[in-house]
C-alpha positions as CSV (number, residue, x, y, z in Angstrom):
1,M,0.6,-0.3,-0.4
2,S,1.5,3.6,-1.0
3,V,1.1,6.3,0.9
4,N,-1.6,7.7,-1.0
5,E,-3.3,4.7,-0.6
6,T,-3.2,4.5,3.0
7,Q,-4.6,7.9,2.8
8,T,-7.5,7.3,0.6
9,N,-8.4,3.8,2.9
10,P,-11.1,5.0,5.4
11,V,-11.2,2.1,7.2
12,F,-8.2,1.8,7.8
13,A,-7.1,5.8,8.6
14,D,-9.9,6.2,11.2
15,C,-8.6,3.3,12.5
16,V,-4.8,4.9,12.9
17,R,-6.6,8.3,13.8
18,A,-8.3,6.8,16.8
19,A,-5.1,5.5,18.5
20,G,-4.3,8.8,19.1
21,D,-4.0,12.4,17.7
22,A,-0.9,12.2,15.6
23,W,-2.2,11.0,12.1
24,S,-0.3,13.4,10.3
25,T,2.6,12.8,12.5
26,Y,2.0,9.2,11.5
27,M,1.6,10.1,8.1
28,H,4.8,12.5,7.9
29,R,7.0,9.9,9.5
30,L,5.5,7.1,6.4
31,S,6.7,10.1,4.0
32,Q,10.2,10.0,5.6
33,A,10.2,6.6,5.3
34,Q,9.3,6.2,2.6
35,R,11.7,8.7,0.8
36,S,15.0,7.0,2.7
37,L,13.6,3.2,1.2
38,G,13.4,5.1,-1.9
39,A,17.2,6.4,-1.8
40,N,18.6,3.4,0.0
41,V,17.2,1.3,-3.0
42,V,18.5,3.7,-6.0
43,A,22.2,3.6,-4.0
44,A,22.1,-0.3,-3.4
45,D,20.8,-0.6,-7.7
46,V,23.5,1.3,-8.4
47,A,26.2,-0.7,-6.3
48,G,24.6,-3.4,-7.7
49,T,24.0,-4.7,-4.1
50,G,19.9,-4.2,-4.4
51,D,17.3,-6.9,-5.7
52,G,15.5,-3.9,-7.8
53,F,12.7,-3.9,-6.0
54,S,11.4,-1.2,-4.3
55,S,8.5,-2.7,-2.1
56,P,6.0,-0.2,-0.7
57,L,5.6,1.2,3.1
58,C,2.0,0.4,5.5
59,L,1.4,1.9,8.9
60,A,0.7,-1.3,10.5
61,Q,0.1,-1.5,14.5
62,C,1.9,-4.1,17.2
63,I,-0.5,-6.8,18.6
64,R,1.0,-9.5,20.5
65,L,4.7,-9.9,21.5
66,D,5.9,-13.0,22.9
67,K,9.1,-15.6,22.2
68,S,9.5,-14.7,19.0
69,Y,9.1,-11.7,16.6
70,P,6.5,-9.1,16.7
71,M,2.8,-9.4,15.3
72,V,1.5,-6.9,13.4
73,V,-2.0,-6.0,12.2
74,C,-2.1,-3.7,9.3
75,A,-4.9,-2.9,5.7
76,Q,-3.5,-6.2,4.2
77,G,-3.8,-9.0,7.1
78,T,-2.0,-9.6,10.1
79,M,1.5,-11.2,10.3
80,R,5.0,-11.2,12.0
81,G,7.6,-8.9,11.4
82,E,11.1,-8.4,11.3
83,F,13.1,-5.6,11.9
84,A,15.0,-4.0,8.7
85,A,18.7,-5.0,8.7
86,Q,20.6,-1.7,7.7
87,R,18.9,-0.6,11.3
88,S,20.5,-3.2,12.5
89,K,24.0,-3.0,10.4
90,H,24.2,0.7,12.0
91,G,23.7,-0.5,15.4
92,N,20.1,1.5,15.3
93,K,18.1,-1.6,16.5
94,L,14.6,-1.1,16.9
95,Q,12.3,-1.3,20.0
96,V,8.4,-2.7,19.7
97,C,6.2,-2.4,22.2
98,I,2.6,-4.2,22.7
99,G,0.8,-0.6,21.0
100,D,3.0,0.6,18.9
101,W,2.3,1.4,15.6
102,V,5.3,0.8,13.2
103,I,5.8,1.0,9.5
104,I,6.4,-1.9,7.6
105,R,7.6,-2.7,4.1
106,I,5.7,-5.7,3.2
107,D,7.4,-8.0,0.0
108,A,5.9,-10.4,-1.9
109,A,8.9,-13.4,-1.6
110,H,8.8,-12.4,2.1
111,N,6.5,-14.5,4.4
112,M,7.5,-11.9,7.4
113,A,6.8,-7.7,7.5
114,I,9.8,-5.9,8.1
115,I,9.5,-3.3,10.8
116,V,11.1,-0.6,9.4
117,D,10.7,2.4,11.4
118,V,8.4,2.9,15.3
119,C,5.7,5.8,15.4
120,P,5.7,8.2,18.1
121,R,3.9,6.7,20.9
122,I,1.7,8.4,22.6
123,R,0.4,8.1,26.7
124,A,3.0,4.9,26.9
125,F,3.6,3.0,30.6
126,S,6.5,2.6,31.1
127,R,8.9,1.8,34.7
128,W,12.3,1.6,35.6
129,I,14.4,-1.3,35.3
130,G,16.9,-0.2,38.3
131,D,20.2,0.1,36.3
132,R,22.3,3.5,36.3
133,R,21.4,4.4,33.0
134,G,17.8,5.4,33.7
135,T,16.5,2.4,31.2
136,M,13.0,2.6,31.0
137,Q,10.9,-0.6,29.8
138,T,8.0,0.2,28.3
139,L,4.9,-2.4,28.8
140,A,2.7,-1.1,26.9
141,A,2.2,2.3,24.2
142,N,-0.9,4.3,22.8
143,I,-2.9,3.4,25.7
144,T,-5.5,5.5,27.2
145,H,-6.4,3.3,30.5
146,V,-4.5,1.3,32.7
147,A,-6.1,-1.2,34.9
148,L,-4.4,-2.3,38.4
149,T,-6.1,-5.8,39.0
150,C,-5.8,-7.1,42.8
151,A,-6.7,-10.3,44.0
152,L,-8.6,-10.4,47.0
153,G,-8.4,-12.9,49.9
154,A,-5.9,-13.6,51.6
155,Q,-3.5,-12.2,51.4
156,P,-3.1,-8.4,51.4
157,L,-3.4,-5.8,49.0
158,C,0.0,-4.5,48.0
159,I,-0.7,-0.8,48.6
160,D,2.5,0.3,47.2
161,Q,2.4,-0.8,43.8
162,L,-1.1,0.2,43.5
163,V,0.0,4.3,44.3
164,R,3.5,3.8,42.5
165,A,1.5,2.7,39.2
166,C,-1.1,5.4,39.2
167,V,1.9,7.6,39.9
168,I,3.1,5.9,36.4
169,A,-0.3,6.3,34.5
170,A,-0.3,10.4,36.3
171,H,2.6,11.2,34.3
172,N,2.4,10.2,31.3
173,N,-1.1,10.9,31.2
174,I,-3.3,8.1,31.5
175,T,-6.2,7.3,33.0
176,P,-6.1,4.8,36.0
177,C,-9.0,2.7,37.5
178,I,-7.9,-0.4,40.5
179,I,-9.7,-3.4,40.1
180,L,-10.2,-6.0,43.2
181,T,-11.1,-9.3,41.8
182,K,-12.0,-12.8,43.3
183,A,-14.4,-10.8,45.7
184,D,-16.4,-13.9,45.9
185,R,-13.2,-15.7,48.3
186,I,-12.6,-12.3,51.0
187,S,-15.6,-12.2,53.6
188,P,-17.5,-8.7,54.0
189,A,-15.8,-8.0,56.8
190,H,-12.5,-8.5,55.2
191,L,-13.0,-6.8,52.1
192,C,-14.5,-3.3,54.4
193,E,-10.7,-3.4,56.0
194,Q,-9.1,-3.8,52.7
195,L,-11.1,-0.9,51.5
196,E,-10.2,1.3,54.1
197,R,-7.0,0.4,53.7
198,M,-6.9,1.2,49.8
199,V,-9.1,4.4,50.0
200,G,-6.3,5.8,53.2
201,A,-3.9,5.7,50.1
202,I,-5.8,6.9,46.0
203,P,-7.4,9.6,46.0
204,P,-11.2,9.5,45.3
205,H,-10.8,11.1,41.5
206,V,-9.1,6.9,41.1
207,C,-12.6,4.4,40.5
208,V,-11.9,1.2,42.6
209,Y,-14.1,-1.9,41.1
210,V,-14.9,-5.3,43.4
211,C,-15.8,-7.9,41.3
212,S,-16.2,-11.7,40.7
213,A,-15.4,-13.0,37.4
214,A,-16.4,-16.5,38.4
215,A,-19.5,-15.2,40.5
216,F,-20.4,-13.4,37.0
217,S,-19.5,-16.9,34.6
218,H,-21.7,-18.1,36.6
219,G,-25.0,-15.8,36.6
220,D,-24.1,-15.7,41.1
221,E,-22.3,-11.9,41.0
222,D,-25.4,-9.9,41.6
223,A,-26.2,-12.2,44.9
224,L,-22.3,-11.6,46.0
225,I,-22.8,-8.4,45.8
226,Q,-26.0,-7.9,47.6
227,S,-24.8,-9.8,50.7
228,F,-21.9,-8.0,50.5
229,L,-24.6,-4.9,50.9
230,D,-26.4,-6.0,53.2
231,D,-23.3,-5.7,55.8
232,G,-24.0,-2.4,57.8
233,A,-19.8,-2.4,57.8
234,V,-19.9,-2.1,53.4
235,A,-22.8,-0.3,53.7
236,S,-21.5,2.4,55.7
237,F,-18.0,2.2,53.8
238,M,-20.0,3.1,50.4
239,Y,-22.4,5.8,51.4
240,A,-18.8,7.4,52.3
241,H,-16.5,6.2,49.0
242,P,-19.0,6.5,46.0
243,Q,-16.1,5.9,44.1
244,V,-16.0,2.4,44.8
245,T,-18.1,0.1,42.3
246,W,-19.7,-3.1,41.7
247,G,-19.6,-5.7,39.3
248,V,-17.8,-7.4,36.0
249,S,-20.6,-4.5,34.1
250,A,-20.0,-1.9,35.5
251,V,-15.6,-2.5,34.5
252,R,-17.2,-3.6,31.0
253,R,-18.8,-0.2,31.2
254,A,-16.2,1.5,32.2
255,L,-13.6,0.4,30.0
256,C,-15.3,-1.3,27.4
257,G,-17.9,1.5,26.3
258,A,-21.2,0.3,23.7
259,G,-21.9,-2.1,21.9
260,A,-19.6,-4.8,24.2
261,G,-21.7,-7.9,24.1
262,G,-18.9,-9.9,21.9
263,G,-14.8,-9.7,21.3
264,A,-12.5,-10.6,18.8
265,D,-8.9,-11.5,18.9
266,V,-7.2,-9.3,16.9
267,D,-4.4,-11.4,16.3
268,A,-6.6,-13.7,14.4
269,A,-4.3,-16.9,13.3
270,D,-5.7,-16.5,9.8
271,A,-4.1,-13.7,8.3
272,N,-5.1,-14.2,4.6
273,N,-8.7,-13.3,6.2
274,A,-7.7,-10.3,7.8
275,T,-9.0,-7.2,7.4
276,P,-8.7,-3.5,8.2
277,S,-11.5,-3.4,10.6
278,A,-8.7,-6.4,12.0
279,C,-7.4,-3.5,14.1
280,V,-10.7,-2.0,15.5
281,D,-13.8,-1.5,13.7
282,S,-14.8,0.9,11.2
283,L,-15.2,4.4,12.5
284,S,-16.9,7.3,11.2
285,P,-14.7,10.6,11.0
286,S,-16.4,12.0,14.2
287,S,-16.1,8.4,16.5
288,T,-14.5,9.8,19.2
289,A,-11.5,7.4,20.0
290,P,-11.5,3.8,21.4
291,I,-10.9,3.1,25.1
292,V,-7.0,0.8,24.8
293,T,-6.5,-0.1,28.9
294,M,-3.4,-2.5,29.9
295,F,-4.3,-4.4,32.5
296,F,-1.0,-4.5,34.8
297,G,-1.1,-6.7,37.8
298,M,1.0,-8.7,39.8
299,S,0.8,-12.3,38.4
300,G,-2.6,-14.8,39.5
301,A,-4.1,-11.6,40.1
302,G,-7.2,-12.7,37.4
303,K,-6.2,-10.4,34.6
304,S,-6.5,-12.9,31.9
305,T,-10.2,-14.5,33.1
306,L,-11.3,-11.1,33.5
307,I,-10.2,-10.8,29.9
308,N,-11.7,-14.0,29.2
309,T,-15.1,-12.2,30.7
310,L,-15.1,-8.7,29.3
311,L,-14.9,-10.8,25.5
312,H,-17.1,-13.3,26.3
313,Q,-14.9,-15.9,24.9
314,H,-11.6,-18.2,25.9
315,I,-9.1,-16.8,24.5
316,M,-6.3,-16.3,27.1
317,D,-5.1,-19.3,29.4
318,T,-6.1,-19.0,32.9
319,S,-4.6,-21.6,35.8
320,R,-6.5,-22.4,39.0
321,T,-4.8,-20.9,42.4
322,R,-3.2,-22.3,44.7
323,A,-4.1,-24.4,47.6
324,R,-0.8,-23.9,50.4
325,D,-1.0,-19.9,50.3
326,D,-4.5,-19.3,48.1
327,A,-1.9,-17.5,45.7
328,G,-2.8,-17.4,41.6
329,R,-0.3,-18.5,39.5
330,H,1.9,-16.9,36.9
331,T,0.5,-17.8,33.9
332,T,0.6,-15.1,31.1
333,V,4.1,-14.9,29.1
334,S,3.3,-12.7,26.6
335,R,1.4,-9.8,25.9
336,R,-1.5,-9.2,23.2
337,L,-3.8,-6.4,22.0
338,L,-7.2,-6.9,21.9
339,R,-10.0,-5.9,20.5
340,V,-13.4,-5.7,21.8
341,N,-15.6,-3.2,19.9
342,A,-15.2,-0.5,17.9
343,H,-14.9,1.0,21.2
344,A,-12.2,-0.7,22.8
345,M,-9.2,-2.9,23.6
346,L,-7.7,-4.7,25.7
347,I,-3.7,-5.2,26.3
348,D,-3.1,-8.1,28.2
349,C,0.5,-8.5,29.8
350,P,2.5,-10.5,32.2
351,G,2.3,-10.2,35.8
352,V,4.8,-7.5,37.5
353,R,6.4,-8.1,40.9
354,T,8.4,-4.5,41.0
355,L,7.6,-1.5,40.2
356,R,9.7,1.8,41.2
357,L,9.7,5.2,40.6
358,L,12.9,7.8,39.2
359,F,11.7,10.2,37.3
360,E,7.7,10.1,38.1
361,E,7.6,13.9,40.1
362,D,5.6,15.1,38.0
363,G,2.7,11.7,38.7
364,V,2.8,12.6,42.2
365,R,1.4,16.4,41.8
366,R,-0.5,15.3,39.4
367,L,-2.0,12.0,41.1
368,F,-2.7,14.0,44.9
369,A,-4.1,17.5,43.0
370,D,-6.6,17.3,45.3
371,A,-5.6,17.6,47.9
372,L,-2.6,19.8,47.2
373,P,-2.9,23.2,48.5
374,Q,-3.8,26.4,46.5
375,D,-0.6,28.5,45.5
376,G,0.2,30.6,48.2
377,A,-1.3,28.6,51.2
378,C,2.1,26.8,52.3
379,K,4.0,29.3,54.9
380,F,6.9,28.7,51.8
381,S,6.9,29.3,48.4
382,D,8.8,26.9,47.3
383,C,6.9,24.6,49.7
384,T,7.8,20.8,48.9
385,H,4.8,19.2,50.6
386,T,6.7,16.8,52.7
387,H,8.5,18.0,55.8
388,E,8.6,22.1,55.8
389,P,6.6,23.8,58.6
390,G,3.7,25.8,57.9
391,C,3.0,23.2,54.9
392,A,-1.1,23.6,54.4
393,L,-1.2,20.3,53.2
394,K,-3.6,19.0,56.2
395,D,-4.6,15.6,55.5
396,V,-2.5,13.8,57.0
397,A,-2.5,9.8,55.8
398,Y,-2.0,12.1,51.7
399,A,1.0,14.0,53.0
400,R,2.6,10.9,54.6
401,I,2.1,8.9,51.2
402,Y,3.5,12.3,49.0
403,A,6.3,12.6,51.3
404,Q,7.1,9.0,50.9
405,L,7.2,9.2,47.3
406,M,8.5,12.1,46.9
407,G,11.8,10.5,49.4
408,E,11.9,7.2,47.3
409,I,12.5,9.3,44.2
410,A,15.3,11.1,45.1
411,D,16.7,7.9,46.4
412,A,16.5,6.0,43.3
413,Q,17.7,9.4,41.5
414,T,21.1,9.8,43.2
415,E,21.5,5.1,42.3
416,V,22.1,7.0,38.6
417,A,24.5,8.6,36.6
418,A,25.1,12.2,36.7
419,D,24.4,12.3,33.2
420,V,21.3,10.4,33.5
421,R,20.7,12.8,36.3
422,S,21.1,16.3,35.0
């Protein structure tokens, strides 16, 4: 597909446009790559090293990452992709992550797409891997939401990791929400205790969902929810904290948009039957951008089970919990982008054990923006809201967490090289 054909393909054009407000940027990058590729082919032919075949470029999206080559989808179908040789030869090997928009070349004589460039990312969720160079691992790109998934049960919720994930999301203008799964495995009293701990650390603008995919699949979730609401302590908590919502249906309404009745796996096995709508369904030019949600959490949190429930299909592999500690097992080993409908896509990722902050000070400020004092309220104009006398941050719990996070970031920055800090 040439540049002009890409621009005149309304279905695929809407797919790319809906992924973010960067259609012109993508097309500019595609045009640059097309000109660069053409020049390289001519030079190779003059030198007698080219194959005389200049393949057109087109846009694609990375929809699966595993131990094999990344899988991409474009207007021509779904296929595996490998990196362009000229990039690797010059030490400029491309790195892609799930959700990336890439520029590919498709040769009729080759069974894989050639990835020649990666388009600029929008709202990527990345974490520091802990090295002195401040290297970041991007878990997903071009997403709008992150669903922080935790399992209820015998083990206490990892509140610290939830807060850090919210900070990273806020730092990158990604909307975070918290999904507490496996509600059928906890008593009302224990649930109320866990929720109290959570709302003491998470600002009220972060929505919290309590659900049970297993109970929903068996048609028992409504009765389960009612049993919680019949408990006096839970009822009192709900009255005071309206950001907590119940049920898989509420999660579906929030993350899957309208028409979320059925699902389809983006990375369909039969590439020959793939259509331009394999990326997202056909959208009108006036349509709003789809919700793209990455599910994030520790192994065994129930991410894959919940995604299967939201899609009404058994797409992601799942495992039973371990009997010795009632914990879930590590099952997901690849990252996959899954289409729900024209309004929503979901990304399933392997569980993550650790999450460290490095340069996310703005994320801390944004997350606690509603709790921070107005300008001029503190005694000192440059108050950091961590230790200064006369600070107007009155919420003791938020003040402690704010100071803790800022302290963690300051300590982490001492671990990286001086040129990285600057």
